[in-house]
Backbone bond lengths (Angstrom), bond angles and torsions (degrees), N, CA, C in turn:
res aa  C-N    CA-C-N  psi(-1)  N-CA   C-N-CA  omega(-1)  CA-C   N-CA-C  phi
1 M - - - 1.458 - - 1.500 110.86 -
2 M 1.375 117.71 138.68 1.431 120.80 175.09 1.527 110.48 -90.55
3 F 1.276 116.53 160.38 1.483 122.02 177.76 1.513 106.86 -73.78
4 T 1.345 115.27 143.67 1.468 121.48 170.32 1.503 111.84 -141.62
5 L 1.312 115.28 151.78 1.481 118.54 -179.25 1.498 113.13 -73.01
6 D 1.285 115.69 -10.20 1.532 120.81 -176.90 1.505 109.11 -75.13
7 K 1.383 114.84 111.09 1.483 120.54 -174.24 1.444 109.62 -74.30
8 H 1.378 119.06 -14.31 1.384 120.99 177.07 1.606 115.76 -68.39
9 K 1.349 110.77 -11.84 1.472 116.51 -178.42 1.485 114.47 -99.34
10 I 1.370 114.47 1.94 1.473 121.01 175.58 1.438 106.06 -71.46
11 V 1.389 115.88 137.88 1.476 123.47 178.64 1.522 105.95 -96.95
12 Y 1.341 116.42 127.89 1.431 122.37 -179.19 1.553 108.17 -110.32
13 S 1.323 119.54 145.24 1.420 118.69 172.98 1.574 104.60 -156.62
14 Y 1.348 115.05 -173.09 1.448 121.48 -178.40 1.549 115.23 -115.31
15 Y 1.210 113.68 154.94 1.457 114.41 170.94 1.615 109.29 -146.47
16 E 1.260 115.23 162.65 1.464 121.30 -177.70 1.465 114.30 -85.66
17 I 1.301 116.82 129.03 1.501 120.69 175.80 1.532 106.69 -120.06
18 K 1.346 114.10 141.92 1.461 118.70 -173.00 1.538 109.63 -120.03
19 P 1.347 119.02 147.71 1.441 120.26 174.82 1.532 110.65 -70.34
20 P 1.299 113.74 154.15 1.464 132.85 -3.88 1.459 112.22 -71.66
21 L 1.330 122.96 149.22 1.433 122.72 177.73 1.539 110.57 -70.23
22 I 1.283 119.52 -28.22 1.441 123.29 179.80 1.502 110.84 -84.29
23 K 1.308 115.39 124.51 1.495 122.98 -175.90 1.593 110.30 -120.61
24 L 1.316 113.67 161.38 1.513 118.08 175.64 1.525 108.00 -63.90
25 S 1.369 113.15 147.12 1.474 120.49 177.18 1.501 107.37 -138.23
26 A 1.342 115.00 151.81 1.514 121.10 175.08 1.496 110.54 -97.02
27 L 1.369 121.09 4.24 1.446 122.44 -177.57 1.586 111.15 -82.13
28 T 1.285 113.62 69.81 1.444 122.19 -179.69 1.555 106.34 -128.85
29 A 1.373 113.93 160.15 1.474 116.09 -179.81 1.469 112.80 -61.85
30 S 1.346 119.20 -37.45 1.467 122.51 -177.36 1.535 112.74 -73.63
31 K 1.269 120.40 -35.26 1.451 124.14 -177.32 1.506 115.68 -90.45
32 S 1.290 119.43 -36.99 1.451 125.34 -175.06 1.498 115.51 -124.60
33 G 1.310 117.68 -11.15 1.458 120.79 -175.39 1.534 112.46 82.23
34 K 1.329 116.32 0.19 1.461 121.98 -179.04 1.496 109.39 -111.13
35 E 1.355 114.93 111.29 1.422 120.17 -176.38 1.567 110.48 -84.02
36 L 1.305 112.40 76.66 1.517 118.72 -172.35 1.505 113.46 -113.18
37 S 1.402 116.69 -12.94 1.386 119.65 -177.43 1.511 109.36 -167.44
38 D 1.352 117.17 173.58 1.432 123.30 171.93 1.544 113.26 -93.07
39 G 1.364 110.63 22.84 1.488 114.36 -179.49 1.469 116.78 106.43
40 Y 1.377 115.19 16.59 1.461 117.53 -175.42 1.573 108.21 -144.14
41 A 1.322 114.42 149.84 1.518 121.20 174.61 1.423 111.44 -139.89
42 L 1.323 118.14 158.98 1.412 124.58 178.93 1.556 109.61 -128.99
43 N 1.322 115.89 105.77 1.446 125.49 -176.94 1.478 109.44 -119.50
44 Y 1.340 121.90 135.23 1.432 125.54 -178.96 1.486 111.96 -140.66
45 A 1.321 118.42 31.92 1.415 124.36 172.52 1.567 110.28 -155.88
46 I 1.320 115.44 154.94 1.447 121.61 175.44 1.561 104.73 -118.71
47 G 1.336 113.24 109.84 1.453 120.17 -177.65 1.566 109.98 111.72
48 C 1.295 115.12 167.28 1.483 117.98 -176.47 1.566 104.06 -155.89
49 T 1.374 113.70 121.44 1.437 117.50 -176.81 1.560 116.79 -76.85
50 H 1.309 118.11 -6.61 1.450 120.36 169.16 1.488 112.29 -57.19
51 A 1.379 116.40 -34.30 1.478 121.99 178.50 1.533 115.45 56.28
52 C 1.317 115.91 40.14 1.486 117.85 177.38 1.462 109.43 -65.88
53 R 1.361 113.50 126.97 1.491 118.44 -175.09 1.497 114.33 -65.43
54 F 1.382 120.14 -25.41 1.454 122.03 -178.60 1.484 110.81 -85.81
55 C 1.354 125.13 -5.20 1.448 125.52 -169.76 1.552 110.99 -66.37
56 Y 1.286 118.77 135.18 1.410 127.76 -179.59 1.580 115.17 -81.47
57 V 1.358 113.94 -17.67 1.436 118.11 -167.40 1.577 112.49 -68.07
58 D 1.307 119.26 -28.39 1.475 122.93 177.99 1.476 113.62 -56.20
59 S 1.316 114.34 -42.41 1.486 118.61 177.43 1.508 112.62 -64.04
60 I 1.355 117.31 -35.54 1.465 122.63 177.20 1.511 108.52 -62.94
61 H 1.325 118.49 -46.48 1.401 121.19 -178.00 1.559 113.82 -66.57
62 K 1.287 113.14 -35.74 1.511 116.85 179.47 1.528 112.84 -76.65
63 R 1.377 116.84 -26.53 1.428 120.34 175.97 1.530 115.93 -83.32
64 F 1.330 113.77 -42.10 1.506 119.34 -169.33 1.559 112.23 -116.73
65 T 1.362 118.82 -47.60 1.381 119.26 -171.76 1.542 112.19 -67.97
66 R 1.309 117.71 -35.19 1.497 119.60 178.02 1.525 110.91 -60.19
67 S 1.299 116.82 -46.64 1.486 118.70 -176.70 1.555 111.15 -65.58
68 R 1.423 114.39 -36.40 1.473 118.26 -179.56 1.587 107.90 -65.56
69 L 1.354 118.85 -44.65 1.410 121.10 -177.64 1.538 110.81 -68.84
70 M 1.356 118.31 -30.86 1.429 118.64 174.83 1.515 111.76 -65.87
71 K 1.345 117.28 -41.21 1.466 119.08 178.23 1.520 109.92 -63.94
72 E 1.282 117.64 -40.45 1.516 119.56 179.46 1.540 109.78 -63.77
73 K 1.297 115.05 -37.24 1.502 119.89 179.27 1.532 108.80 -65.61
74 E 1.315 118.77 -40.71 1.447 122.61 178.78 1.544 112.55 -62.40
75 K 1.310 112.18 -37.08 1.495 117.08 -178.65 1.520 108.75 -69.66
76 E 1.339 118.84 -27.49 1.431 121.03 -177.69 1.468 115.14 -82.84
77 N 1.386 115.03 -13.77 1.433 116.56 -176.12 1.543 111.80 -67.29
78 G 1.270 116.39 133.33 1.477 118.97 -174.93 1.429 117.01 90.70
79 K 1.363 115.56 -4.49 1.491 116.17 -178.36 1.569 105.99 -109.08
80 N 1.387 109.62 163.05 1.497 114.90 175.07 1.434 106.81 -91.71
81 T 1.314 117.12 105.21 1.480 120.69 -178.97 1.562 111.69 -117.06
82 N 1.309 113.88 162.76 1.443 118.57 -178.66 1.553 109.20 -64.33
83 A 1.316 112.71 142.89 1.510 116.81 -178.14 1.539 112.76 -55.58
84 D 1.315 117.03 -36.56 1.460 120.90 177.14 1.487 110.68 -58.96
85 I 1.334 116.58 -45.26 1.465 119.39 -176.49 1.518 111.20 -69.87
86 N 1.321 117.36 -26.03 1.459 118.15 175.47 1.455 115.65 -65.62
87 A 1.350 115.26 -9.02 1.492 119.99 171.50 1.443 114.51 -63.37
88 N 1.367 116.30 -14.96 1.505 118.88 174.49 1.487 112.47 -58.62
89 V 1.343 119.28 -19.87 1.405 123.79 179.15 1.586 112.26 -57.57
90 N 1.318 112.53 -29.40 1.465 117.98 -179.65 1.586 113.86 -90.36
91 A 1.324 113.71 2.37 1.479 114.65 -171.01 1.542 111.22 -64.30
92 S 1.292 117.94 -41.88 1.467 118.37 -179.42 1.529 113.37 -62.95
93 I 1.448 114.32 -35.60 1.430 115.51 -179.94 1.562 111.86 -68.53
94 I 1.384 111.70 -41.03 1.479 113.79 -177.29 1.528 111.34 -66.29
95 T 1.341 117.76 -41.29 1.534 118.64 -179.51 1.515 110.72 -71.58
96 D 1.334 121.63 -5.82 1.430 120.12 170.55 1.538 112.82 -89.07
97 R 1.247 117.03 -4.60 1.426 121.79 177.34 1.594 110.77 -79.72
98 P 1.376 117.76 159.99 1.457 118.06 -179.63 1.526 111.52 -61.15
99 W 1.304 119.54 159.30 1.425 126.48 176.76 1.561 106.65 -60.36
100 G 1.320 112.33 133.79 1.458 118.18 -178.74 1.502 114.10 93.64
101 M 1.269 116.47 -7.82 1.527 120.69 -176.64 1.476 111.41 -110.79
102 Y 1.254 121.36 6.92 1.469 123.98 175.40 1.508 109.39 -141.19
103 M 1.342 114.42 151.48 1.519 119.93 -179.41 1.522 107.80 -156.14
104 L 1.280 118.09 118.45 1.434 126.27 174.49 1.489 110.07 -111.78
105 I 1.365 117.06 129.58 1.451 121.78 -179.85 1.568 106.33 -136.36
106 P 1.294 114.89 157.73 1.450 119.63 176.01 1.522 113.57 -71.31
107 T 1.303 121.00 148.98 1.479 120.46 172.55 1.517 106.81 -67.03
108 K 1.314 114.27 160.28 1.496 119.44 177.98 1.490 114.85 -53.40
109 E 1.374 111.42 -41.78 1.493 116.97 -178.46 1.497 112.09 -67.11
110 I 1.309 116.83 -43.25 1.522 120.27 178.43 1.493 108.92 -66.33
111 F 1.316 117.01 -45.34 1.520 116.83 -178.37 1.528 107.90 -59.80
112 W 1.276 116.51 -46.18 1.511 117.56 -174.47 1.498 112.54 -61.91
113 Y 1.421 116.47 -38.95 1.450 122.09 173.69 1.521 111.06 -56.38
114 A 1.289 114.81 -50.21 1.517 120.90 -177.87 1.529 110.02 -61.97
115 L 1.347 116.30 -40.06 1.449 119.84 -177.26 1.523 109.54 -66.96
116 M 1.302 118.55 -46.12 1.424 123.95 -177.38 1.518 113.09 -69.56
117 N 1.285 117.14 -24.34 1.486 121.37 -177.68 1.506 112.29 -105.44
118 T 1.330 117.49 19.41 1.495 121.96 172.50 1.527 106.05 -97.95
119 E 1.302 116.73 124.33 1.486 122.93 -178.95 1.525 109.78 -84.46
120 W 1.265 114.38 81.30 1.514 121.37 -170.87 1.531 110.81 -55.31
121 Y 1.319 119.83 -37.38 1.442 120.93 -172.90 1.514 110.18 -60.75
122 R 1.343 118.37 -21.01 1.479 119.49 179.37 1.612 108.74 -64.80
123 W 1.212 120.60 -17.32 1.494 123.10 -178.51 1.510 111.14 -113.54
124 K 1.300 116.54 28.48 1.488 118.31 177.74 1.608 105.98 -66.00
125 D 1.340 114.33 133.66 1.422 123.16 176.84 1.538 112.41 64.46
126 V 1.247 117.15 19.68 1.492 126.04 176.54 1.510 110.75 -110.18
127 E 1.302 118.84 127.59 1.457 122.05 -176.10 1.585 107.17 -84.31
128 V 1.330 116.13 127.16 1.443 124.07 177.85 1.533 108.94 -114.15
129 M 1.340 115.53 140.18 1.501 115.05 175.45 1.498 109.93 -85.23
130 L 1.359 116.84 132.47 1.400 124.15 -179.36 1.551 106.22 -127.63
131 S 1.358 117.18 91.99 1.483 133.17 2.11 1.454 108.99 -130.56
132 S 1.272 118.13 168.10 1.546 121.52 -177.32 1.498 111.29 -103.25
133 T 1.344 122.04 -8.81 1.462 118.22 179.92 1.544 112.78 -128.26
134 H 1.302 116.94 2.74 1.439 120.19 173.37 1.646 108.10 -162.89
135 D 1.267 112.55 167.73 1.463 117.84 177.44 1.508 108.14 -79.19
136 P 1.306 121.04 125.22 1.482 121.92 -179.50 1.577 112.22 -70.82
137 Y 1.346 114.54 -11.44 1.449 118.18 -176.53 1.506 112.59 -113.19
138 L 1.296 116.52 32.20 1.473 122.99 167.33 1.503 107.47 -65.80
139 P 1.297 119.64 146.44 1.509 122.34 177.96 1.513 108.63 -53.92
140 E 1.320 117.59 -39.67 1.499 121.34 -177.29 1.469 112.98 -66.50
141 L 1.322 119.86 -19.51 1.447 121.55 -171.84 1.542 112.10 -118.35
142 Y 1.293 120.51 0.55 1.431 122.02 -169.46 1.610 110.34 -59.82
143 D 1.346 115.73 -46.12 1.490 116.50 -179.52 1.529 114.29 -58.13
144 Y 1.412 113.59 -39.70 1.424 118.54 178.22 1.546 109.86 -63.96
145 T 1.293 115.91 -44.28 1.495 120.77 -178.39 1.508 112.04 -58.10
146 R 1.329 117.47 -45.22 1.452 120.19 179.47 1.480 110.68 -65.71
147 K 1.307 120.23 -40.12 1.520 121.50 179.83 1.500 108.79 -67.28
148 I 1.279 122.58 -31.71 1.470 124.46 176.80 1.442 110.23 -67.17
149 L 1.331 120.35 -47.58 1.450 124.57 179.81 1.551 111.25 -62.04
150 E 1.348 114.41 -47.78 1.486 119.16 -178.01 1.539 110.10 -60.00
151 A 1.394 113.59 -35.54 1.488 114.67 -175.66 1.497 113.99 -80.39
152 S 1.323 116.28 -30.89 1.512 120.67 -168.98 1.562 112.94 -99.93
153 L 1.282 119.48 -37.31 1.420 119.71 -175.36 1.500 115.78 -59.54
154 P 1.323 119.73 -36.27 1.471 119.20 173.02 1.576 115.30 -59.03
155 Y 1.371 115.19 -21.61 1.449 119.20 179.72 1.501 112.33 -89.81
156 G 1.322 118.64 2.04 1.503 120.57 174.14 1.461 111.25 92.09
157 V 1.317 123.84 8.64 1.438 122.91 173.44 1.517 111.08 -64.31
158 R 1.342 118.76 135.83 1.434 125.85 177.65 1.540 107.59 -100.34
159 Y 1.273 117.26 148.19 1.428 121.24 176.58 1.531 113.18 -134.95
160 C 1.427 112.07 141.41 1.406 122.49 161.67 1.448 106.73 -99.61
161 I 1.369 119.67 111.84 1.430 124.13 -173.09 1.537 106.89 -102.09
162 Q 1.299 119.60 120.82 1.430 125.17 179.78 1.569 108.98 -113.39
163 T 1.346 114.65 115.38 1.464 118.97 179.33 1.503 112.15 -146.41
164 R 1.289 115.63 161.27 1.441 124.90 166.86 1.516 112.33 -126.67
165 S 1.341 115.66 20.14 1.418 120.96 -177.85 1.554 112.82 -107.06
166 L 1.302 117.31 141.59 1.445 121.35 177.68 1.477 114.07 -73.94
167 L 1.320 117.07 -8.61 1.422 121.63 -177.92 1.554 112.21 -66.65
168 V 1.355 112.17 -18.25 1.487 116.14 177.59 1.526 114.70 -56.79
169 R 1.354 111.57 -28.35 1.521 118.91 -178.96 1.569 111.02 -56.48
170 K 1.349 116.23 -33.15 1.419 122.11 -179.70 1.484 114.22 -62.64
171 D 1.319 116.76 -21.22 1.512 122.12 -178.52 1.591 109.37 -108.52
172 F 1.292 118.38 13.43 1.469 116.83 177.64 1.497 112.98 -60.70
173 D 1.380 116.38 -34.61 1.501 120.36 177.74 1.473 109.24 -57.97
174 L 1.335 120.58 -43.13 1.467 121.41 179.36 1.491 114.13 -77.69
175 L 1.272 119.09 -36.19 1.464 123.60 -178.07 1.517 111.25 -68.48
176 L 1.360 115.39 -35.91 1.440 121.33 178.96 1.501 109.11 -73.62
177 R 1.323 120.26 -32.04 1.467 121.41 -179.67 1.530 109.70 -66.82
178 Y 1.385 119.38 -29.38 1.393 125.01 -177.68 1.537 109.75 -119.69
179 K 1.346 115.51 37.44 1.446 120.14 -169.47 1.522 112.45 -62.28
180 E 1.356 120.99 -22.35 1.410 121.76 -179.63 1.536 111.28 -72.54
181 Q 1.332 116.95 -16.00 1.445 125.07 -177.84 1.524 111.62 -100.24
182 I 1.282 119.13 -1.99 1.483 122.78 -170.25 1.515 111.36 -115.48
183 R 1.285 116.71 135.98 1.437 125.63 167.40 1.566 106.51 -128.62
184 L 1.271 115.53 106.67 1.485 125.89 -173.24 1.522 108.02 -96.32
185 Q 1.316 116.26 119.80 1.467 121.64 175.76 1.536 109.06 -115.90
186 Y 1.335 116.95 112.07 1.410 122.10 -176.62 1.508 109.23 -104.61
187 S 1.295 116.80 117.55 1.496 121.79 -167.40 1.540 105.36 -103.15
188 I 1.402 115.48 127.76 1.401 122.55 -178.82 1.518 107.79 -129.81
189 I 1.351 117.30 129.15 1.411 119.63 176.38 1.591 110.00 -86.57
190 K 1.287 114.58 129.53 1.442 117.13 -176.37 1.581 108.30 -135.24
191 G 1.265 114.72 153.57 1.495 119.49 -177.25 1.448 111.30 173.92
192 R 1.342 117.69 179.38 1.428 118.36 -175.11 1.574 110.49 -126.27
193 C 1.287 119.89 23.83 1.388 121.66 178.08 1.538 111.75 -134.67
194 N 1.273 117.51 172.61 1.490 124.53 -174.49 1.546 110.68 -71.71
195 H 1.290 117.77 -12.08 1.457 119.55 -177.39 1.524 108.43 -71.94
196 C 1.337 118.35 -22.77 1.438 118.83 179.84 1.481 114.73 -61.70
197 S 1.305 117.66 -40.09 1.486 123.30 178.65 1.532 109.02 -66.30
198 Y 1.321 117.59 -25.47 1.481 119.43 177.70 1.523 111.07 -80.81
199 L 1.330 114.72 -40.65 1.484 119.99 -176.10 1.534 110.67 -65.04
200 A 1.307 115.57 -42.50 1.444 122.43 175.58 1.506 105.95 -99.23
201 S 1.344 114.82 80.25 1.462 117.98 -167.34 1.502 114.09 -62.65
202 R 1.280 118.61 -43.18 1.446 119.73 177.04 1.575 107.94 -106.76
203 R 1.263 116.57 98.26 1.447 119.20 -167.97 1.506 113.22 -79.24
204 M 1.285 117.99 154.43 1.474 122.38 177.46 1.540 112.16 -72.24
205 E 1.288 115.86 154.39 1.429 122.24 171.67 1.522 108.77 -96.83
206 G 1.332 110.96 154.61 1.465 114.01 175.85 1.572 112.59 92.32
207 R 1.299 116.11 -169.28 1.506 120.85 -177.57 1.495 108.42 -114.78
208 P 1.333 118.79 92.31 1.454 119.74 -173.92 1.476 112.48 -62.58
209 R 1.298 124.85 -33.78 1.463 120.72 176.31 1.512 114.22 -58.56
210 D 1.316 114.52 -42.03 1.477 117.66 177.36 1.508 112.15 -67.86
211 A 1.352 115.69 -33.53 1.406 118.90 -174.79 1.499 113.56 -71.10
212 V 1.330 119.67 -25.37 1.495 120.58 -177.56 1.494 111.54 -98.35
213 Q 1.267 121.03 8.10 1.456 122.80 176.48 1.515 109.64 -61.13
214 G 1.310 115.26 129.02 1.519 117.74 179.86 1.471 114.96 74.92
215 T 1.311 117.15 23.81 1.432 118.09 179.58 1.554 112.88 -69.23
216 I 1.300 115.92 178.82 1.476 119.68 -162.26 1.544 113.24 -58.55
217 N 1.331 120.62 -85.03 1.364 122.00 179.40 1.507 117.83 -113.29
218 H 1.386 112.88 -34.86 1.501 116.89 -173.61 1.508 108.08 -152.95
219 T 1.370 113.42 138.99 1.463 120.23 176.69 1.510 107.82 -124.09
220 K 1.352 115.68 127.38 1.462 119.25 178.42 1.457 111.59 -104.71
221 Y 1.279 119.25 129.44 1.429 125.00 175.63 1.538 108.02 -103.65
222 N 1.354 118.11 118.24 1.412 122.22 -179.40 1.583 109.88 -93.65
223 S 1.264 116.81 121.47 1.443 116.63 174.13 1.519 109.16 -107.09
224 I 1.342 114.27 147.99 1.473 116.34 -177.23 1.558 110.18 -87.80
225 W 1.307 118.23 -0.10 1.407 123.16 -178.90 1.514 111.87 -105.62
């Protein structure tokens, strides 16, 4: 299948996510040269509908996530599992599609179980990247992101939030309340040629520069040049 801007052709499915939601990450200054966390990340989707052409995450899913999901599917064979979890059968097919054309998320029940069984106090005063393999403010994920912040910020978890979505504005009330725990990085593609519209395949609506005025602590502008 070829990539298309038509979001109606994206294939969606479910996958199982287990607590704790926070996992180890190599995105630290000492390990990767990227000062994005204290060694932890919080991801709750496979795929990203922004479909940025320069994103490295698709190669990670095709090399590692596919085999992991296949092993999980094999373990489920012969068991009486929930119909939603049986959607893992499609995981290998979806991850064979072009970047931006597949999206796996947890069901609401599975997400809620993982959320409620994550011991947030373990990461007090620890910076966690939200998120390292997808934008946490995709329309498909916004409700999950809000629930994560509401559950974890009172326990002192710190976040480096990386997004290029204007939906982050909906959470400014919460982010400002816990502004000492938030580092917001807003990524914008800029350039002077037609390649920009291709690299940011599904472009944001609105005026992002105006939208991020007065953001929490830090705003990062990514240039492709």
